[in-house]
C-alpha positions in Angstrom: 4.4 6.9 -14.9 2.2 10.3 -14.5 -0.6 10.9 -12.3 -3.1 11.0 -15.2 -1.8 7.2 -15.7 -2.3 6.4 -12.5 -6.1 7.7 -12.0 -7.0 5.8 -15.0 -5.5 2.2 -14.1 -7.4 2.8 -10.7 -10.6 3.7 -12.7 -9.7 0.3 -14.6 -9.3 -1.6 -11.6 -12.6 -0.2 -9.7 -14.6 -1.6 -12.8 -12.8 -4.7 -13.3 -14.6 -8.1 -12.6 -13.8 -10.6 -9.5 -11.9 -13.2 -12.0 -10.0 -10.1 -13.7 -8.8 -8.9 -10.1 -7.8 -12.3 -9.0 -5.6 -12.8 -12.1 -4.2 -9.6 -11.4 -3.6 -10.3 -8.0 -1.8 -13.2 -9.4 0.5 -11.1 -11.8 1.8 -8.8 -9.1 2.0 -11.8 -6.6 4.5 -13.1 -9.1 6.3 -9.7 -9.5 6.5 -9.2 -5.6 8.4 -12.6 -5.3 10.4 -11.5 -8.3 11.7 -8.3 -6.9 12.4 -10.5 -3.6 14.6 -13.1 -5.5 16.5 -10.1 -6.8 17.0 -8.1 -3.9 14.5 -5.1 -4.5 12.4 -6.1 -1.5 12.5 -8.1 1.7 10.5 -11.4 0.7 7.3 -11.8 2.1 6.2 -14.4 4.5 3.7 -17.0 3.0 0.2 -15.9 3.4 -2.7 -18.8 3.6 -5.5 -16.3 4.1 -4.2 -14.2 0.9 -3.3 -17.3 -0.9 -6.8 -18.5 -0.6 -8.8 -15.6 -1.5 -6.5 -13.8 -3.5 -4.6 -10.6 -2.1 -6.4 -7.5 -3.0 -4.3 -5.2 -5.9 -5.1 -2.1 -7.2 -4.3 0.6 -9.2 -0.9 1.4 -10.0 2.3 -0.5 -9.0 2.7 1.4 -5.6 -1.1 0.4 -4.8 -0.3 -3.3 -6.1 2.8 -3.4 -4.5 1.6 -1.9 -0.9 -1.2 -4.4 -1.2 0.6 -7.6 -1.8 3.3 -6.8 0.8 -0.1 -5.9 3.3 -1.6 -9.2 2.6 1.6 -11.7 2.9 4.1 -10.5 5.0 3.0 -10.4 9.0 0.3 -8.7 8.7 -2.1 -10.5 6.5 -4.6 -8.2 5.9 -6.9 -9.1 3.1 -10.3 -7.6 1.5 -11.7 -5.3 3.8 -8.3 -4.0 5.2 -7.1 -3.9 1.8 -9.8 -1.4 1.0 -9.7 0.7 3.7 -5.5 0.7 3.2 -6.1 1.8 -0.6 -8.8 4.4 0.5 -6.3 5.8 3.4 -3.2 6.3 1.5 -4.9 7.5 -2.0 -6.7 9.8 0.3 -2.9 11.1 2.0 -0.9 11.0 -1.0 -2.6 9.5 -4.3 -0.2 6.5 -3.7 2.6 8.8 -4.9 5.9 8.3 -3.4 7.2 12.0 -4.3 3.9 13.7 -2.4 4.5 16.3 0.3 1.8 17.7 2.7 2.7 21.4 2.7 1.5 22.0 5.7 2.7 19.1 8.1 5.9 18.5 6.1 4.7 14.9 5.5 6.0 12.8 2.5 5.8 9.6 0.7 2.9 7.0 0.2 2.0 7.0 4.0 3.2 10.4 4.5 5.9 10.1 7.1 6.3 13.2 9.1 9.8 14.3 9.7 9.0 16.0 12.7 8.1 13.0 14.7 9.9 10.2 12.9 13.6 9.7 11.2 13.4 9.1 7.4 15.3 6.4 6.4 17.8 6.6 4.1 16.5 5.3 0.9 13.0 7.1 1.5 12.6 7.7 -2.1 11.9 3.7 -2.5 8.1 3.1 -2.7 8.8 -0.4 -1.4 10.6 1.3 1.5 7.8 3.9 2.0 5.0 0.9 2.2 7.1 -1.0 4.6 7.5 1.7 6.7 3.9 2.6 6.4 2.4 -0.8 6.9 4.8 -1.1 10.2 3.2 2.4 11.3 -0.5 1.5 10.7 0.1 -2.2 12.4 1.7 -0.2 15.6 -0.3 2.5 15.9 -3.7 1.5 14.8 -3.7 -2.6 14.5 -5.3 -2.6 11.2 -5.7 -0.3 7.7 -9.4 0.1 8.7 -8.9 1.6 12.3 -6.3 3.8 10.6 -8.7 4.8 8.3 -11.5 5.6 11.0 -9.3 7.5 12.3 -8.7 9.5 9.5 -12.3 9.9 8.6 -12.8 10.9 12.2 -9.8 13.3 12.5 -8.8 14.2 9.2 -5.2 12.6 9.9 -3.7 8.7 10.7 
C-alpha cells in the first residue's frame, strides 16, 4: 500500500463517527484474532476494558494492528493512550515499517535505534516492530502518553 493510500485512510478515520469507529474496531479485533489463530502474531490476552469500550483503531493496517495489540495484550491502553500512540508513531515513522531515520539510523514503525538495541531477526514484519515498540514504551515510559509527552518536550522518545 502506498503512503498516499495510508494518508487517505488516516483522514477517513479522523472523519469517522463514533459508531463507525466502533465497527472498525470490531473488524480489526476479528482480524487480529484470525492472525493469532493462523500463527501470524501471538494471541492477545483478553481485555475487559477494551471489550467494553471498543479499542481505538485508526488509519491503515499497521496503525490498526498497533492499537489493537496495545489495547488487548498486557498493556490495556485504550482511549487517550491509543491517541498518544497514534501521534507518537505517526510522527516517528508514519506507521511505515520501512521508515529509516537518516540521522540516527533508527528503523521501523517505533524507530528502533540499532546503535542501542539488538534488532530482532524478523524486524521487517510490522507485528514484530509493533510488539517491540509497545514493550519499549511500557518499559521506558509506562504509557504511550508519557512517551508522547517526552517526544513533544525533547523531540525524541
